[in-house]
C-alpha positions as CSV (number, residue, x, y, z in Angstrom):
1,M,0.0,0.0,0.0
2,A,1.3,3.4,-0.9
3,S,2.0,5.9,1.9
4,E,0.6,9.4,2.1
5,S,2.9,12.0,0.7
6,K,3.1,15.8,0.9
7,H,5.1,17.8,-1.5
8,L,6.8,20.8,0.0
9,A,8.4,23.4,-2.3
10,E,10.4,26.6,-2.1
11,S,11.3,28.9,-5.0
12,I,14.9,30.2,-4.8
13,N,16.3,33.2,-6.7
14,R,19.5,31.3,-7.7
15,T,20.2,29.0,-10.7
16,A,19.3,25.3,-10.3
17,A,23.0,24.5,-10.7
18,D,23.9,26.8,-7.7
19,V,21.2,25.4,-5.5
20,Y,22.1,21.8,-6.5
21,D,25.8,22.3,-5.9
22,Y,25.2,23.7,-2.4
23,A,22.5,21.3,-1.3
24,A,24.3,18.2,-2.7
25,D,27.3,18.8,-0.5
26,P,26.7,16.9,2.7
27,A,29.0,19.2,4.6
28,N,26.3,22.0,4.2
29,V,23.4,19.9,5.6
30,P,23.5,21.4,9.1
31,D,23.5,24.9,7.8
32,W,20.4,24.5,5.6
33,A,18.6,21.6,7.4
34,P,18.9,22.4,11.1
35,G,15.7,20.5,11.6
36,L,17.6,17.3,10.8
37,G,20.4,17.9,13.3
38,T,23.5,19.8,14.2
39,G,27.1,19.1,13.2
40,I,28.2,16.7,10.6
41,E,31.2,14.5,10.1
42,N,32.6,12.2,7.5
43,V,33.7,8.8,8.8
44,D,35.3,6.6,6.3
45,G,33.3,8.1,3.4
46,Q,29.9,8.0,5.3
47,W,28.3,11.2,6.6
48,F,26.8,11.4,10.1
49,V,24.6,14.2,11.4
50,Q,24.5,14.7,15.2
51,T,21.0,14.6,16.7
52,A,19.5,14.6,20.2
53,D,18.9,10.9,19.7
54,G,22.4,10.1,18.5
55,P,24.2,10.2,15.1
56,I,22.2,9.5,11.9
57,A,23.7,8.5,8.6
58,V,22.9,10.6,5.6
59,A,23.6,9.4,2.0
60,F,22.7,11.4,-1.1
61,A,22.1,10.1,-4.6
62,P,25.2,10.2,-6.7
63,R,25.9,13.6,-8.3
64,N,23.8,14.0,-11.5
65,D,22.7,16.4,-14.2
66,F,19.0,16.1,-13.3
67,G,18.9,17.9,-9.9
68,V,18.1,14.8,-8.0
69,L,18.9,15.2,-4.3
70,D,17.2,12.0,-3.1
71,H,18.8,10.9,0.1
72,T,18.4,8.3,2.8
73,V,18.6,9.0,6.5
74,T,19.4,6.0,8.7
75,L,18.2,6.6,12.3
76,P,19.9,5.4,15.4
77,S,17.3,2.6,15.5
78,G,18.7,1.3,12.2
79,Q,15.5,2.3,10.3
80,T,16.3,3.9,6.9
81,V,14.0,6.6,5.6
82,Y,14.1,7.4,1.8
83,N,13.5,11.2,1.0
84,P,12.8,12.2,-2.6
85,M,14.1,15.7,-3.3
86,R,14.7,17.7,-6.5
87,V,16.0,21.0,-7.7
88,I,14.1,22.1,-10.8
89,A,15.1,25.0,-13.0
90,D,12.6,27.8,-13.2
91,G,13.9,30.5,-15.6
92,D,16.9,32.2,-13.9
93,G,15.8,30.7,-10.6
94,S,14.9,27.3,-9.3
95,E,12.4,25.4,-7.2
96,V,13.3,22.8,-4.6
97,V,10.7,20.1,-4.0
98,F,10.9,17.7,-1.1
99,T,8.4,14.8,-0.9
100,L,7.6,14.0,2.7
101,R,6.1,10.5,3.3
102,R,4.0,9.6,6.3
103,M,5.7,6.8,8.2
104,P,3.5,3.9,9.4
105,G,1.8,4.7,12.6
106,M,2.5,8.4,12.4
107,S,-0.2,10.6,13.8
108,D,-1.6,13.6,12.0
109,E,0.1,15.9,14.5
110,E,3.5,14.1,13.9
111,F,3.1,14.3,10.1
112,A,2.2,18.1,10.4
113,R,5.2,18.7,12.7
114,D,7.6,16.9,10.2
115,A,6.1,19.0,7.3
116,G,6.7,22.2,9.3
117,L,10.3,21.1,9.9
118,V,10.9,20.4,6.3
119,A,9.3,23.7,5.2
120,A,11.5,25.5,7.7
121,D,14.6,23.8,6.3
122,L,13.7,24.7,2.7
123,A,13.1,28.3,3.8
124,Q,16.6,28.3,5.5
125,L,18.1,27.0,2.2
126,K,16.4,29.9,0.4
127,R,17.7,32.5,2.9
128,L,21.3,31.1,2.7
129,L,21.4,31.0,-1.0
130,E,19.7,34.3,-1.7
131,S,21.8,36.2,0.9
132,D,25.0,34.8,-0.8
133,A,23.9,35.8,-4.3
């Protein structure tokens, strides 16, 4: 059975290439996605973000020409969550689209909270990239 999804998007006044290059670098994740966690380190080629619940592994899709920023997050419990994400060219700017999926057993309140965190992270990405233009 397919899970419920919510598409969250943010327009950014920077080229898709600029947005992709910045967001695809795992070292930048704590700056634009503080809702995920704080601090990041690379251990033997694998990236770990520090969270209140312990380190989580983050792995992005290989670099590509299509703006695909899909990534997995492996929680301290060992559960892996797949997160579809794209940077889409829009004239001289771009749009970032993140697909949030409701996890099994997740309440409406938890799903809404996660959507709010993702929206805040995308807004932070916009602020960072537009202030650096």
